[in-house]
BAFI-3210 file (N, C-alpha, C; in Angstrom, 3 decimals, decimal comma, padded with zeros to 6 digits):
// residues 142
n [1|2|3|4|5|6|7|8|9|10|11|12|13|14|15|16|17|18|19|20|21|22|23|24|25|26|27|28|29|30|31|32|33|34|35|36|37|38|39|40|41|42|43|44|45|46|47|48|49|50|51|52|53|54|55|56|57|58|59|60|61|62|63|64|65|66|67|68|69|70|71|72|73|74|75|76|77|78|79|80|81|82|83|84|85|86|87|88|89|90|91|92|93|94|95|96|97|98|99|100|101|102|103|104|105|106|107|108|109|110|111|112|113|114|115|116|117|118|119|120|121|122|123|124|125|126|127|128|129|130|131|132|133|134|135|136|137|138|139|140|141|142]
n.u [127,218|129,172|132,147|135,459|136,856|139,133|141,132|142,625|145,813|148,003|147,223|147,054|144,740|142,299|139,111|136,863|133,647|130,212|126,800|125,278|122,790|123,175|125,952|126,251|124,817|126,393|128,848|128,153|126,765|127,533|130,370|131,955|134,485|136,284|136,360|137,790|137,805|139,928|142,682|142,975|140,388|139,131|140,626|139,872|137,054|136,621|136,266|133,569|132,053|132,933|133,464|131,405|128,968|129,327|131,956|133,608|135,463|135,588|135,268|134,207|132,499|130,759|129,601|128,194|126,464|124,901|123,698|122,205|120,504|119,037|117,457|116,033|114,639|112,916|109,595|108,034|109,376|109,018|106,329|106,292|108,112|106,803|104,426|105,397|106,641|104,434|102,804|104,429|104,406|101,677|101,299|103,397|104,936|102,921|101,227|103,148|103,976|101,492|100,826|102,926|102,296|099,711|100,341|102,136|104,917|108,309|110,172|112,894|113,205|114,932|116,020|113,683|112,961|115,207|114,922|112,519|113,358|115,292|113,732|111,943|113,676|114,877|112,666|112,021|114,386|115,181|112,934|112,151|111,008|112,484|111,261|112,174|111,115|109,010|106,775|108,537|110,789|110,110|110,462|113,129|114,760|114,236]
n.v [143,811|145,549|146,002|145,364|146,696|145,840|147,274|146,860|145,196|146,804|149,373|149,753|150,312|150,597|150,342|150,957|150,044|150,584|149,702|149,568|150,841|151,817|152,165|154,078|156,263|156,809|157,474|159,628|161,523|161,629|161,340|162,413|163,435|161,455|159,802|160,217|160,917|161,115|162,044|160,562|159,634|162,052|162,810|160,856|161,179|163,897|165,168|164,759|165,055|167,290|169,745|169,192|167,973|165,180|164,708|166,143|167,227|167,650|170,969|172,028|169,973|170,032|172,561|172,149|170,120|171,416|173,342|171,710|170,534|172,768|173,216|170,772|170,825|172,905|174,126|174,056|172,420|169,521|169,502|171,171|169,815|167,335|168,167|169,180|166,867|165,097|166,445|166,256|163,517|163,072|164,724|164,144|161,622|159,518|160,016|159,529|156,843|155,627|156,223|154,853|152,250|151,875|152,051|150,092|150,643|150,172|151,146|152,961|152,591|153,445|155,795|157,347|157,592|158,946|161,361|162,186|162,571|164,601|166,727|167,135|167,829|170,106|171,799|172,066|173,113|175,280|176,487|176,058|174,154|172,016|170,321|167,841|165,391|164,183|163,426|163,276|161,986|159,344|158,732|159,171|156,971|155,099]
n.w [-117,621|-118,121|-119,858|-121,153|-123,963|-126,365|-128,763|-132,069|-131,921|-132,618|-132,057|-129,372|-127,993|-125,510|-124,176|-121,661|-121,279|-120,413|-119,791|-117,661|-115,628|-112,959|-112,820|-114,847|-113,785|-111,536|-112,754|-114,486|-112,931|-110,235|-109,827|-112,132|-112,597|-111,987|-114,142|-116,751|-120,233|-121,944|-124,129|-126,466|-127,131|-127,661|-129,855|-131,726|-131,956|-132,251|-134,723|-135,618|-133,290|-132,030|-129,475|-127,764|-125,356|-125,374|-125,875|-124,254|-121,320|-117,733|-116,683|-119,064|-119,805|-117,600|-117,995|-120,444|-119,591|-117,618|-119,218|-120,974|-119,085|-118,303|-120,544|-120,704|-118,305|-118,561|-118,404|-120,773|-122,542|-123,091|-123,816|-126,116|-127,805|-128,075|-129,312|-131,800|-132,845|-132,989|-134,816|-137,075|-137,435|-138,044|-140,343|-142,016|-141,731|-141,520|-143,864|-145,919|-145,479|-145,704|-148,382|-149,668|-148,915|-150,066|-152,777|-153,087|-152,841|-152,414|-149,633|-148,150|-145,022|-143,015|-144,128|-144,318|-141,602|-140,632|-142,012|-140,869|-138,207|-138,608|-139,683|-137,520|-135,378|-136,483|-136,759|-134,086|-132,858|-134,471|-135,322|-137,929|-140,533|-142,647|-144,404|-145,433|-145,301|-147,367|-150,122|-152,184|-151,228|-151,499|-154,172|-154,562|-154,197|-156,101]
ca.u [126,858|130,373|133,155|136,661|137,034|140,518|141,245|143,697|147,023|148,942|146,727|147,128|143,510|141,450|137,963|135,975|132,293|129,167|125,408|124,623|122,223|123,801|127,287|126,096|124,432|127,566|129,850|127,700|126,206|128,143|131,824|132,465|135,907|137,076|136,256|138,192|137,710|141,290|142,985|142,779|138,975|138,888|141,280|139,089|135,686|136,550|135,816|132,114|131,399|133,413|133,706|130,109|128,834|129,746|133,382|134,353|135,849|135,547|134,474|133,455|131,425|129,792|128,882|127,248|125,464|123,980|122,938|121,227|119,509|118,139|116,471|115,188|113,806|112,002|108,225|107,451|110,245|108,402|105,072|106,611|108,717|105,740|103,523|106,074|106,821|103,121|102,387|105,240|103,903|100,376|101,341|104,544|105,254|101,763|100,862|104,159|103,882|100,192|100,956|103,803|101,559|098,639|100,902|103,127|106,235|109,319|110,777|114,054|112,652|115,966|116,067|112,463|113,026|116,226|114,300|111,559|114,114|115,906|112,682|111,426|114,667|115,030|111,485|112,086|115,535|115,356|111,609|112,110|110,834|113,046|110,378|112,905|110,211|107,915|106,553|109,726|111,733|109,721|110,978|114,565|115,487|113,758]
ca.v [144,915|146,367|145,175|146,007|146,506|146,034|147,517|146,101|145,169|147,871|150,674|149,809|150,956|149,882|151,151|150,346|150,474|150,064|150,078|149,359|152,123|152,290|152,656|155,313|157,335|157,117|158,120|160,873|162,536|161,717|161,511|162,412|163,791|160,228|159,004|161,058|160,260|161,062|162,742|159,657|159,648|163,343|162,754|159,988|161,643|165,357|165,652|164,820|165,410|168,595|169,870|169,142|167,221|163,786|164,597|167,096|166,819|168,534|172,201|172,142|168,987|170,561|173,656|171,559|169,373|172,383|173,940|170,709|170,397|173,927|172,974|169,636|171,144|174,008|173,596|173,875|171,604|168,278|169,825|171,682|168,738|166,365|168,789|169,226|165,493|164,534|167,111|165,690|162,151|163,163|165,397|163,733|160,197|158,674|160,113|158,893|155,393|155,244|156,276|153,752|151,006|151,781|151,893|149,025|151,204|149,771|152,347|152,855|153,059|154,188|157,128|158,061|157,932|159,990|162,604|162,545|163,105|165,864|167,749|167,386|168,576|171,440|172,581|172,339|173,924|176,493|176,929|175,973|172,784|171,923|169,451|166,795|164,250|164,488|162,368|163,231|160,997|158,018|158,517|159,391|155,712|154,148]
ca.w [-118,485|-118,259|-120,511|-121,664|-125,402|-126,786|-130,194|-132,720|-131,103|-132,968|-131,604|-127,916|-127,570|-124,567|-123,788|-120,691|-121,637|-119,541|-120,019|-116,377|-115,191|-111,723|-113,172|-115,612|-112,867|-110,729|-113,603|-115,099|-112,035|-108,908|-109,852|-113,510|-112,614|-111,847|-115,353|-117,867|-121,529|-122,460|-125,379|-127,612|-127,478|-128,311|-131,167|-132,597|-132,164|-132,322|-136,031|-135,752|-132,040|-131,589|-128,043|-127,098|-124,108|-125,501|-126,134|-123,432|-119,973|-116,569|-116,638|-120,322|-119,713|-116,631|-118,647|-121,392|-118,830|-117,010|-120,308|-121,404|-118,020|-118,308|-121,601|-120,341|-117,147|-118,875|-118,381|-122,108|-123,385|-123,556|-124,487|-127,453|-128,592|-128,367|-130,289|-133,106|-133,325|-133,346|-136,040|-138,161|-137,646|-138,714|-141,641|-142,802|-141,680|-141,840|-145,281|-146,773|-145,321|-146,245|-149,842|-150,074|-148,720|-151,058|-154,118|-152,975|-153,103|-151,445|-149,066|-147,272|-143,751|-142,293|-144,721|-143,950|-140,178|-140,488|-142,470|-139,827|-137,077|-139,029|-139,756|-136,180|-134,602|-137,089|-136,387|-132,654|-132,456|-135,276|-135,748|-139,386|-140,998|-144,001|-145,170|-146,154|-145,280|-148,288|-151,120|-153,052|-150,699|-151,981|-155,524|-154,627|-154,105|-157,095]
c.u [128,003|131,443|134,328|136,791|138,486|140,547|142,334|145,007|147,953|148,477|146,872|145,892|142,728|140,344|137,134|134,587|131,291|127,804|124,589|124,102|122,861|125,194|127,191|125,728|125,628|128,580|129,398|127,226|126,946|129,636|132,397|133,961|136,818|137,141|136,542|138,172|139,074|141,450|142,765|141,329|138,630|139,469|140,444|137,745|135,544|135,973|134,299|131,379|131,811|133,682|132,403|130,136|129,390|131,257|134,220|134,605|135,569|134,679|133,659|132,272|130,342|128,961|127,810|126,132|124,431|123,112|121,845|120,127|118,540|117,080|115,492|114,238|112,842|110,586|107,637|108,231|109,512|107,081|105,342|107,175|107,673|104,790|104,142|106,219|105,494|102,605|103,140|104,814|102,615|100,471|102,503|104,703|104,084|101,354|101,857|104,051|102,558|100,243|101,811|103,080|100,485|099,164|102,013|104,525|107,176|110,029|112,019|113,624|113,677|116,058|114,851|112,504|114,106|115,674|113,277|112,277|114,718|114,867|112,163|112,409|114,897|113,862|111,535|113,192|115,637|114,043|111,499|112,022|111,363|112,235|111,153|112,096|108,992|107,762|107,759|110,707|111,360|110,308|112,480|115,370|115,022|114,776]
c.v [145,928|145,483|146,026|145,666|146,793|146,180|146,655|146,255|146,345|149,250|150,859|150,498|150,035|150,824|150,350|150,905|149,840|150,534|149,854|150,708|152,677|152,849|153,989|156,486|157,767|157,916|159,509|161,934|162,682|162,004|161,502|162,726|162,570|159,408|159,870|160,261|160,152|161,706|161,864|159,668|160,947|163,359|161,958|160,626|163,149|165,863|165,751|165,114|166,787|168,601|169,904|168,232|165,799|163,628|165,507|166,539|167,947|169,775|172,401|171,191|169,489|171,684|173,100|170,811|170,318|173,061|172,982|170,538|171,569|173,791|171,888|169,942|172,302|173,441|173,312|172,914|170,386|168,526|170,270|170,584|167,698|166,905|168,775|167,819|164,891|165,144|166,539|164,253|162,209|163,695|164,978|162,223|159,304|158,805|159,418|157,378|154,862|155,196|155,105|152,415|150,818|151,507|150,843|149,499|150,746|151,022|152,000|153,451|153,852|155,619|157,953|158,486|158,983|161,350|163,106|163,199|164,469|166,988|168,126|168,217|169,969|172,336|172,967|173,338|175,240|177,104|176,996|174,501|172,696|171,030|168,438|165,497|164,609|163,335|162,228|162,178|159,575|157,717|158,649|158,097|154,685|153,922]
c.w [-118,595|-118,864|-120,979|-123,141|-125,723|-128,296|-130,802|-131,940|-131,379|-132,511|-130,104|-127,330|-126,633|-124,136|-122,799|-120,956|-120,680|-120,011|-118,749|-115,867|-113,916|-111,982|-113,917|-114,713|-112,027|-111,539|-114,039|-114,112|-110,719|-108,943|-111,273|-113,588|-112,474|-113,134|-116,574|-119,166|-122,189|-123,822|-126,605|-128,070|-128,195|-129,713|-132,171|-132,954|-132,367|-133,636|-136,129|-134,450|-131,535|-130,093|-127,267|-125,886|-124,201|-125,616|-125,236|-122,037|-118,979|-116,718|-117,912|-120,298|-118,747|-117,227|-119,588|-120,667|-118,219|-118,062|-120,786|-120,352|-118,007|-119,392|-121,179|-119,195|-117,397|-118,978|-119,765|-123,001|-123,950|-124,275|-125,931|-128,338|-128,993|-129,424|-131,691|-133,682|-133,770|-134,649|-137,253|-138,457|-138,457|-140,137|-142,535|-142,877|-142,103|-143,307|-146,215|-146,681|-145,861|-147,772|-150,351|-149,964|-149,798|-152,459|-154,174|-153,390|-152,001|-150,949|-148,252|-145,939|-142,945|-142,817|-144,296|-142,479|-139,897|-140,916|-141,445|-138,643|-137,420|-139,062|-138,370|-135,365|-135,167|-136,696|-134,913|-132,311|-133,213|-135,741|-137,268|-139,769|-142,432|-144,939|-146,037|-146,181|-146,123|-149,275|-152,054|-152,548|-151,106|-153,352|-155,600|-154,587|-155,133|-158,181]
res [m|t|f|l|y|k|g|p|w|f|t|n|m|r|v|l|a|t|v|d|p|n|n|l|q|y|i|l|t|k|h|p|e|n|f|l|k|g|s|k|l|s|e|i|f|d|e|f|l|g|e|g|i|f|n|s|e|s|s|t|w|n|f|h|r|k|l|a|q|s|f|l|n|h|p|n|f|f|h|t|l|t|h|i|a|w|e|k|v|e|n|g|l|i|p|i|l|d|h|a|s|k|h|q|i|e|v|d|l|q|d|i|l|l|r|f|m|y|d|t|l|s|a|f|m|m|e|y|d|p|r|s|l|s|m|i|c|l|t|s|h|l]
***
């Protein structure tokens, strides 16, 4: 579950990747300072990841990790997120899929699920539901 990825020969790119849970725990919680991502990774991913937790090193990474843990460990975090997501499923996702099924409308499921995720996260993080998941999204791909 750990492998070395070699990029095109002219890039001299090598990435060691793992999905082994034990390796991930060791790397992310016990000794992250031994596994630097390097400037090349930052250069490649900086445009869309910025200096957040997925693209930062050492003290910046520790700051982001502690901040994320404070959210995740808050007593109301999962209750609030579950409530918002369930409400969006009941009032957004199910009605749209039900309508599409009854009227035999072909849907772009990836688009619908992305809209569901966007609305849910916006409602959770900003207390604002942009309502991008609506019946209008069924007609936008016809």
